[in-house]
N, C-alpha and C positions, 0 to 999 in steps of 0.2 A: 337556466331550464327552470320558469316558472311552475307554482307547484299547484295543483291542481288539487279540489276539493273532493271530497266523496261525497257529498251530497249535492252536489252537480245533476243536473235534470238535462246531460246530455244522452241519456241513453230511453229510450220506446218504452214505455211501460207495457210489458204483453199483458195481454185481456184474459177477464179470467176463463176458464172453459170448462166441459163437463166433471172435472174430477174435484172442483173446487166445490161444484151443486151439490155433488155427491159427498162431500164430506162436510156440507151442511148439514144436508140431508141427516148424517149418521149421526154429527153431533146433538142436532133436533130428539133423533129417536130414540140417545143415549138417555137423553136427558128426560122427555117421559116415561123411559122405563124406570128409570130408578124412580121419578113420581109417583109413578103406578106400585110398584116395590114396597116405596115408604106405605101409603093408602093402603095396601094388600095387608101390610104385617099391624098396623095400627089398628088394622079391622079385629084382629084374633083378640080372643081371650084372654087377656093377662090375669085371670083368677087363676086358685091351687085346681089343679083338676081333680075331679071323681075320682076314686079309687075303681077297679074296674072289677065285676062280679067274680068273687073265687068259687063260686060253686061251676062243679064239671056234671054237663048231664054224658050220662053215658047212654047208646043207644044200644036196644038189645036187638042184636042180629041173629041171634041163635046157633053162630058158630062159638065154635072150639068154648062149650060149658064146659064146668068141671066134672070129671068125671068121663067126656067123653073123647074118644080119639082123633086127634087131625085126620081130615080125610085127607089119603096119598095125592100126591102131586101125578098130573097127567090125566086126569080121569075126569 
């Protein structure tokens, strides 16, 4: 019996279908997202962050001042 090459073109080649197109679109969109993520990261300021303002401002609401009892619940 004669040997058969695995590289023979006896079998018909199947045409690309919609799923191959979807895979190509997904690959292009992933590459575009990676480029946009890099550009966004590159635009960040790489300097040292400024310290936050340590001052706390209190708002005078007039409730529970020292020496005054708290209002009863339910009224």
